N, C-alpha and C positions, 0 to 999 in steps of 0.2 A: 015357720020356724021352730026347729027343734024344741024338745023341752029343755034340753042343755043346750045353751048357747056354742055354737064353734067361733073361735075368735082365732083369726090367724094373725101371727108375730111376725112382721118383716124384721130381720136382722139378728146375726148370732154373735152380738159383741154383749158386754155386760148389761146394757139396759134390756136388752132384748131377751137374753136367759132368765134375767131377775123378773121382767114381767110375765114369761110364760112359767117359770117356778110359782110365782104369787099366783095366776090365775088357774092354774093347775091344782094346786092345794085347796083352791076354795072351791074346788069340784067342776070346773068349766073345761068346756072340750077345747084342746089347744092343738094348733098346728104352727111350727116355728120354721122360717126357712131362711135359710143364709147362702148369699152367693158363693163364699169358699168356704174353708175351715171355719169353726167358730173362733173368734178373735179376730177373723181375716181384715178387720179393718181398724179404727182408733185404738180399741181396747188391747190388740196385738202389739201396738206400738206406742208404749207409754211407759214412763220412766219406774214402775213400780211402785210409786210413793203411796202409803196409807196417811193420808192428809191427817192433821192433828186439828186444820183449820189454820194454822201458824200465818201461811204465806198471803191468807186473805185478811187479816187481823184489822187490817189498817183500811184497804181498798174496797171490801164488798165483806160487811160483816155478818149478813144473812147467809151467805155461802159458809163463811169460816165456823158460825154456829151448827149448819148441817155437818159439817165435816166432821168435830168433835163428836157429834152424837152418833154418828155413821162409826166412826172410827170405836167406839166402845161395843156398837152391836155385832162389826166383824171380828173383832178379836173373840168375842163369845163364839157366835156362828159358824166362824171360818177358821178357827185356831190352826189348822194343819196347813192354811194358806199364807198366814201373816206370822212374820219376825218383827217382834216389838224393839227395835233397835234404839227406840228414843232417837232425837231430834234437837240440832242445834242452830240459832241463827247467830251466825258471828260478823263480829264487826272488825273492821282494818282500820287504822290510823284515819283514814282518808274519807271514811264513811260517815255520813251524818248522825250526829248524838241527838238531834232533835226525833229523827226518825226512829233511832233504836228507842226510846223512851214511850213513842206513838206505839211501835209493835208490841213492847211489854203491856203497854195501858190497854191496847187493841185486844190484846190474847185475855187477860182478865176479865174486861165486858163482854166476852163473847164463852165464857167459862172453860177457857183452855188453861189447862195448869201451866205455869211458866214461872222460871227462876231465872235471875241473874247469875253468872258465874264468871270470875275473874278469867283471865288470860291463861293463867298458869293452872286454874284448875281445869279449864278446856283442854289444854294440853295435855293434863294427867289422863283425861279421859279420852283424848282421842293424839297420840304422841306425835303425829305427822302433819298436824296442823302447822301453819307458819308462825313462826317465833314473833312475829310482830302483830299478830290477832290483840286485839285490847280487851274483849270480853264478849259474852256470848248470852243468848237467851235460851234456856231448854225448854222441850216440849215433848209430847208423847208423839212424834211420829213414827211411824214403822215402815217396813218392807213388806210388801204384799205379791202374790205370783199371780199375774191376771190371768196365766191360762189354767192353772190349777183350779182357780175360783170359778172360772166361767164352766170348765168342765163339769164341776161338783155342782152348779147350778141346773145344767143341761141333765145331767144324770138324775138330779131329785125330780125336775120336771116329766122326766120320763116316767120313774118310778111312780109319780101320781098319774099317770094317764098320757102325757103328752107326747105329739111326735114331732120330731127333732131332724131336719130334713138340711144336709149340710150339701155345698156345689150344687146348689139351685137357685138359678137366678131368676128373679122376679122380671118377666119380659112386658108386661101390662097388666092394670087393674081391669077388673071387669063392673063395667058400671050400667046398672040397668034403670031406666026410669028416674034418670038423676040421684043415684044411691048407689055407693060401692058395694058389692054385693062376694067379691073373692078378688082371688087373683090367678096369673097365668105364670106357672112356672116352668122352667126350663133345665132339667135334669141333667147333670153333666154325665152321669152313669146309670140312670135307674133311681127309683126311690129304695131310701135304705142305706146301709152302709155303701161308701164308695168303693168301687173296683176297678183298677184301672183296666181298658179293654173290654169294657161293658158298655153296650151303646146306652145312650141317655134316651131323653123322651121329652115330650110337653105333656103339661098336667093343668087341669083348671080346679084350682081350690075353691070350691063355694064355700062362702065364711057370712055367719051373721054379724060379726063386726071384725074390721082389720086395722091392726094398730101399726103404724110407722116407726119403727125403732131404729133406723138406718143411721142415725149419728149425721155425720158429714154428706151422706148420699140421700138426705133426707128431700131434699129439692128436687132430684131426680124421679123419684116415687110420687111427688105430689105434681110432677110435670103430668103424670101417666094419667091424672085424673082431673088434669086442667087446673089446680090449683096453685098458689104460689107459696113457696115455703122460702125463705129468704135467709137459707143457713150460710154463715160466713166461714168457711174452712180457713183455718190456720196452720200453717206448717210447723214444725218443730224438729230438730235433729235431736238424737240420742247418740252417744259414743261409748260403747262398752270396753272396759278395762279388764286385762288379764287376770288382775288379784282384787281382792278388796282393799283399798288402799286406806278405807276408813271402815270403822263399825257402827258408826251414828250416821244419820242423815244429815248433811252439812248443807246449810243454806246461808246464801250471803245476806245480811240484815241492810237490804238498802231497797228503796223504791223499784219500780220494774225495771228488767234489765234482761238482757240474754246472759246465759251460762252462769247460773247463781245456784245451782244443785247438784250434789253429789249423793246419790242413794246406793248403799251397800246392799246387793242384790243377790243371794244364794253365793256362788263362787265368784261373783264379780263386781265390781261397780259401774253404775251406769250416770253419766254426765249428761247435763241440759240446761238448757234448752234454748230454741229461739222461739220467736212466736211473729210469722209473716203470713200475711193474707194471701191465700191464694184461688184462683177461680174455679181450678178443679180437683176433686180429691183424690184422683188418682193420677193426673199426668200434671208433674209440677218439676222443677230443675232442682236435683242435690247437687249443692256445691262442695268442694272440698276443704273452701274457705271457713265454711260451718264448722266442720270438725275441728280444724285448727283453731278456731275461737273459744271450742269449748275446753281444749286443751291449754291452751296459752293463758285465758283468764280463769279457768278454775286452777290452775298452778299458783295464782295469788294466794289461795287458802290453803292448798294442798301440794306443796312445792314436788315431791317427788312424782306428782302426774306429767310433769315434763319429760320424764324419763321412762315413764312406764310405758308398757306395749298395749297397745289397740288392737282388739282383735275385730271389731267390727263397729259399723254405724248403721243407724236405720233412722227413717223419717218418719212421725204420723202426721194425723191431720185432726186436730180438735173440732167438732161440731158446735163451733160457737153461734149464738142467736141472739138477736138483740130487736127487741121492737121495731118497727118501721118508724117510728116518732123519735127515737131518739138520736140514732144517726152520729156514733161514734168513728172518726177516722182511724183511730190506731186499735188493732185487735187486743190489747194488754187492756185498753179502757174497757171493752165488753165484760159483763158479768159473769162469772162462771155459773150463774143460776141455772135452773131448766125450766123449759115454758111447755105447758100442754096444750097444743092446739087442736079445739073440738073442730072439726069441718064443717060440722052441721051448723053449729053456731056462727062460724066466721065466714065460711064460704056457702052455705046452704046447700052443703052435699053431706046428707047423712051416710052412716056406716062406716066413717073412719076417723081417727084421732092420728094426728101425730104428737111425737115427744122429741123434745131438742135442747141442744144444751147441756147444760151440767157437767158432772166430773165422775171418774171411776169409783172414788170413795160413796158418793152418795147413789149408786146404784139400785141399791136396795129401795131405800127412800123412794125413789123414782117410779121404780116398778110398783111399790104398795100404792102409791098417788094415782097412777093410771089405773090400777087393777080395782081402785075404790070407783075411779071412774066409770070404766067398763059395767063393772057390777050394777052400778047406778042406773045405767041406760037398760038394764033387762032386769029390773027390780028385785036384784040377788041381795040378800042380807047375811055376806058372810065374812068373819073376820080375818085380817090378814094374820099369817103366824109365821112368816118369814122372819122376824125380829126376834123368835124364840126357840123355832127348830132348828138344830145345827144341821147342815150341809152335810153330803156323804164325805166319811172321811174324819169329821169332827165331831160325832156323836159321843164318842167317850175315850177323850183323847190321853186318859191315863194308861191307855193301851200301850202309848209311845214307851214311857217308864217299864210297864209290865214286859211287852214284848222284849225290851233289852235285856232285861233279867233274867228273863226265862231262857233266851236263845244264847245269851253271852254275848251281844251284839256291841261289842267294845270297838269295833273296826271303822272305820270312816265309810264304808261302803254300807254296812248295815245300818248305821246312822241315819245317813242320807235316804235310804230305802224306808226306812219308817217315818221318817220325819216328812217324805213328801207323800207318804201314803196315809198316816194317821192311822185312825181307827180301822181302816181296809189291809192294815199291813198283814195282820193274821190270814185273811180271806187270799191274798194275793202269794206272799212269801212262803207259806206252807206249802209245798211242793215235794214228791216222792222224784221229782226228774233233777238233773243236775242244775244249778244257777249260777253259770258263769257270770262274770261282770262283761257288759256287753259294751259299755261307753264308761270307760276310766276317768274321765275328766269331772263327769258329773255323778260316777258312782251308781250307774242303772245297770239293773240286772235282767237276765234273761225272764224272769218270772214277770218284772214289771212290762217290759216289752210286748210279752206275749197278751196280757191283759189288756196292752192298751190297743192291740193289734186286734182281739175280741171285740173291743168296743168301735174301731173304727176303719176296719176292712184294710185294704192292701194300701191306704194312704199314709206313707212314712210321716209326712209331715203333720199329719194330725197325731199318729204316734210320738212325734216331737215335742209338741205342745203337751202332750200327756205326761211325760215324763222326764222332758230336757234332755234326753240323749241327742247327741251332735251339737249341744249350744255352749260344749266350754272351750277351754283354750284351742284346742286342735280345730275346732268348728267341722268337726264330722270327718277328719281328716283320717283319724284309726276307727271309726266304728260306722260309719253310712253303709259300707259292704257288709257288716255284721248284722245292722238292722234289716237288710234286704235279705240276708240269709236266712232270718225269723219267718220270712212269709215263705218260705220251701215248704211242702206238704200239704197246705191249706191251698195256696196260688202256684201256677205253673211258672217257669222261668220267663217268660215276653213279660209277664205282669209285675214279676218281682224285679226286673230290669228297668221297666218303666216307671215304676216307684223310684226306685235307687235313682237313676238320672234325676227325677223330680225333686229328690232331697239334695242332692247335689247341685243342682241350680239354684234352690231355694239357699243353700249356706254360702252359695260362690257371691252372689249378689251383694250381700252385706259387707262384704271385706273390699271392695272395689277404693274405698275411700280410706284404707288403713294399711295399704301396701307400702311400707317402710320400716327399715331397722329389723328386729327380730319377726314381726309379722310377715313380713315380705319373704323370708326364710321359710316360716311354717306354711305360707300360702303355694311356695315353690314347691315343697316337700310334699304337700296335699296333691299338688297337680301330678307330680312324679308317680305318686301312688295310684291315683284315679286316672287320670287321662293317660298316664304314659303304660305303668304297668300293667291297669286293669284295661284297658283301651275304652275308658268312657265317654272320650270325645269322636270316639267311633272313624278313626283315623284310618283309611285305608291301606293295606300294604303296599308298598310299591313295587316295580317290577313287574315281566312278562309272564312268569310262572304264575300259573293257576295256583289257587290257594290249596292249603295242606288241608284235609279233611280230618280233624283230630280225632274223629271217631276210629281210624284206623287204629289208633295206641289201644283202643280198648278191645276190638276185635281181631286186630292183626289182618285184617283185609284192605287191600289198596283200593280206595274209593276216591281219591283227589287225582289230578291230572299231573301233579309232580311225581317223576320216577321213582326217586328215593322214597317216596311215603311209606312203601310195605317196608325197606329195608329198615328204616328207621325204628317202625312199630315192632317189628321182628326181633331187633336186638337190643328194644328198650331205649332206643336214641344213644348207643353208644359209637355210631358210625353214620354216614351219611353228610347230607350237606349241612 
């Protein structure tokens, strides 16, 4: 074994990057591998709630206590990822008064600041709440950007020497003499930044220890080593609205149920969610009725949702884990706590530990616990610093105010840019080159796009999660081609077009359950712009004539089979067919 242990972390969601950052900060040699982009799995498909713990204050008080503790930590170390919106648990006339009181007492028992307000006071805070809301409990919920947070953790891990490999799927675990000694990985485009059109390959990554942080996919990794990890994936739908109908997180104050939360997030509001157990974390039905349920039920709390525009829906899979001797039949009964499975102790298989369960809000705590565990395996005495050391972008958040004052950033575009970048604003936005807006919906400028490309190669979906470009009301209709254009210069046309197609496909797939009313009009416009005007569906021209070689327009030389091409080129297109 090397003097510095090499740890392989599988999984690029919040837990995986949190572990990678923690271990790297303690001086260990770390490689993280993720089968898709960072946030590819559950983390990229959540409603963006920074839990106060209030949702678990009755049913799971241990998890509630962890949530409020980490809520306070993340406000400090990830300030540029967090918006402290506050939250309310609202009670309708038909909701149980006894449960309302249990929620209030539970919050107090878990150390969650909570206060009862009348229906009138709640509507003063949120004017669009239903008129028959009786009362509410206020709690310190917030909204958090999971993409920004995960990228910041990965950047910090890299700064401390970690290797981060995305689009690198684990195809096997290396087991020798009854011990896990590494991974076999299939790179989509070679090691390092993803570049479309670049050949990938298989790599054996030898490691002194392997951490399985793949969430709902943990069972698949366990199967590679011959151990059983009984994760119970539970799907939930989220529906994104076109504007923020509320500026406070709105929870329905009742026992477990579907469609009970509205989270204001950036320029949108996210409605959630359902809780239905599935067998496969990648292959499960996505039903229209689930989307309809979100809007119909949550309109009882915020009536204007009934007429609002839905821009997309998506489904996520929770990595629920329950010890085998419990056996709950309803996934809503399963604890949201996390479990550390040492496979040497549990399965007589040294060299690997899995971490399962948990919540996004407690990702850092989970990382600390498993990093303590790994360090203990190697006799390393190194303190955790992730609760004190800010993430990149949050080191000195006063730069937000100072930067706006210095450059007179009173426009929404300037403010949005600085809010996203935090303390990196000066580094990214101070440019001598023109800095036009590439994505109007989210206010993303060329400087931010170019900064993201420098981190992620030609992968425009990776650019998207770093900047939010294409995630607004038009869902990329007016900016996908502009983002692709920013690849010009460093990447050739074929690579840019492939990256463009991939981004368009990702943007389209979330809209198929929202095609009605104004959103159908927007989708039709997007299709006209990209598929028709720009021929992104690659529909071949009909007819018997050979295609025109448009290079003739530049050279004046006829190179196509159409007899009129040279004439059209010669006179600039004023005559001919």
